[in-house]
N, C-alpha and C positions, 0 to 999 in steps of 0.2 A: 347525412340526412337519409332516411329510409326511402326506398323506391315506392312510388305511388302509381297504381295502375292507370293507364291512359284512359281519359274520358272520351267516349264516342270514337273508338277505333273503327277502322274499316271492317264492315261486315263481310267476311269472305265466305260465308256459308253458301255452298252450291256454286262457288266461283273458282275459276283458275285465273291467276294473275301472273303475267310475265314480269318478274322483278328485274331481270336482266336478259339481254338478247345478244350480247357482244362476245367477241373472241377473247382470247386469254389476256391480251394487252389492253382491251377496252377500246372504245371509240368516244371521244378523241384519243388517239394514241399519243403518248408523251412526245413532245418535240416535233410533231408532224404538222406541216402547213398545208396539207392537201385540201381539196374542196370539201370533202366529206367531214374531215376532222374540224374544219373551221366553219361548218354549216350551222346556221342558227336554228335549223329545223330540229325540234326535239326528237324526231324519229330517227335522226342520224346520230344521236347521242346514246351510246349503248354501254351499259355496265355489264359486268361479267354474268354469265349465263345461269339463271335459276328461275324457279317457279314457287308460288305458294298455291295450295289447293284447300278449299274449305270442305272437308270431309264430314260424314255424319257425326263423328265424335271429336272433332277438333281440326286444327290447322296443321297441315303438313307442308314442310319446306323441303324442296328437292335441291340439294347441294348448298353449301355455305361458302359463298364466294368471298374474295377479299373486299368486295363492296357491300357485303350483307348488312352491315349496320346502317349505312346510308340508304340502302334499298328498303329496309323495313321501316325506318323513320320516314322516308319520303312517302311511302304508301300507307302510313299509319297502321301498320300491322302490330297489334298490341300484344299478341301472344302466339308462340309456336309450340305445339304439343309434341312434335316428333320431327326428326330429320332423316331423309332418305338420300343415299348417295349413289350416283351413277358410277363414279370411279375416284381415284385418289389424286388426280393432278391438282396442282396448287390453285389454279383458277376456279376449281370447284370445291375446294376443301379449306383453304387457309383463312377463312373468316370465322372459323369455328369458335375461337376464343370470345368473339363478340356476342355469342349466344349465352354467355354465362349468367345473364340476368334472368333467363327463363326458369331455371330451377327455383329461384326465389318466388316467382309468381305461382308456379305449379305446386310448390311444396314437396317436390321430389326431383330425382335426377332426370335430366333430359335424355330421352331414348334416341339413339342413333341406329339406323338400320343400314347395313352395308355388307359387302362380301368380305371374306377373311383377310384378303391382302389389303383392302382398304382399312380395315381395323388395325392391321399391323402398321400402316403409315400413320394413322391417327395416334396410336400409342407411342410411336417414335417422335412425332412432331410435337405432340402435346403431352409429353410424359408427365409434366407437373400436375395434370388433371387427374392422374391415376395414382398419385402419391398419397400415402395415408393422411398427410396434412390437408388434402383437399376437403376432408370432412369438416374442417373447422371454419370455413367461410362459404356462405352461400353465393356471394357475388364476386369475390376477387379471384377465385379459381373455379373453372368450369366443373360442375358436377354432372357426370355423364354415365350412361350405361349403354353398352353396345350389344345389339341383337344381330347375330350373324344370319345373313340370308344367302340363298343360292338361286337356283332356277325354278324352285318350287313356288307356286302361288302361296300367298300368306294374307292374313287380315291385319290391317293397321287402321286405327281410328275408325273402326266400323266399316271399312271398305276393303273389298278383295283387290289385291294388287298382283299382277302377273309380271314377273321379271322377264326380260327379253335379252338374250345374248346378242351383243353387237361387237364389232371390232373397230378400233381406233388405231389404224396402222397395226403395229404388233401388240398393242395393248387390248386387253379385255375390258369391256365396259358393259353396263346394264342400261337398257331402256326399260320403260315400265308401261304396262297397259293398265289403266285405271278406268273401269267401265268401258266405254267406247272411245276413250282418248288414249293415244299412245305418245309417249315422250321419248324421242330418240336423238339425243344430242351427242356430239363428239363421236361420229361414226363415218367410216368410209367403206364398210363392208357389212352386209347382213347375211349371215349363214342361212342356207336353205331351210334348216330346221326351225328358224325363227319366223319365216314368212307367214305360216298359218296363224301366228299370234297377231298379225297385222291385218287380218281380214275383217271386213264388216265394220270399219271404224267410222265414227262421226268426225273425229278430228285426229290428224296426224301432225305432230310437231317434230321437225326434222332439221338436222344440221345442213347448212348451206353457206359455206365460208366465204367464197369469192368466185370470180369468173374463172381464174386459172386453176389448173390441176394442183392438188395438194396431196402429199403422201399419207395424211391421216384424217382428212375431212372430205366429205362430199363437196365438190364445187357446185356451182349453180346448175349446170347442165345435168350433172349426175343426180342432184337432188330432185330436179324436175322429173327425170326418168324414173327414179325410185318412187316418187309420189304418184306418178301415172300408173306404175305397176301396182301400187298399193290400192289405189282407187278409193281413198277415204273421201267422205263428202266434202271436207275442207282440209287443206294442208297449210300449215304456217311454218315458215323457215326461220331458224334461229342460229345462234353462234356465228354472227355475221361480222365480217371484218370491214375495215374502212374502204376497201375497194368497191363496195356496193353502196350506191346512193339510193336512199329509200324510194323517193317518189318516182324516179325514172325507171328503176328496176321493177318496182312493184307494178307499175303500169304495163310492163312488158310480159308479165307472167301469165301462163294459161289460166283459163277460168277455174275457179275453185282453189287456187294457190295464191297465197299472199306472204309478204314479209311480216313477221312479228316485229314488235317494238316494245321498249320498256313501258310498262304500265298498261299494256293491252289486257283487257279482261274478257273472258269467255264464260258462258254459263255451262255448268256441268249438268248433264241429264241425270 
């Protein structure tokens, strides 16, 4: 049966929607009986970390998590026009195969924007998508085209995007400034040359994994310190593990800082 475009999909124009706000294993974590993992509060139920943004010329997805099919269906996102990657780790990449329906709707290959080492991982992990046989089916094999990006600003879907170099332990990752919104997930170090790109923000979205120190993520105290240095009008923490209970921790945060949650929507200026 042919695919039929979704009626009345979510209108994402001018919006940012948190599809997922959880750490690499998600919350609830498999087999865990802790209070947060067993909580009925939907704000404690966190799928892997990603966003959609309604830009002037289409819908941009940042990262394709292993939960991306469920995320897009849950939020009635009918179409993605391009995908932008922060880095190559499995929790941010390995749902890519589930995006193979979009070339059918678009009538062309789905463009992916990423650094060269992320492209290398994509081509290794999804080698079948780059085989000549991929031309023969619009829906069973992903039809993809890769656009290599670095640290130079570029225009995507009618919007200027500024990459921001971040460090995730020993790994290089990219944050992105889109207008006066900056998305900085999977980070525990911001090099000095990146700080000017975080000035004058309306919204900062920042990694805040847990209370305890972690070697590759900001913990809560480090994230608060970083947010206060940045001085964005509003800061939202993401990539949150099950050690953080939404209501109690959110109530303890300084003014202007909140925990994000799956399904949270922000208006883009």
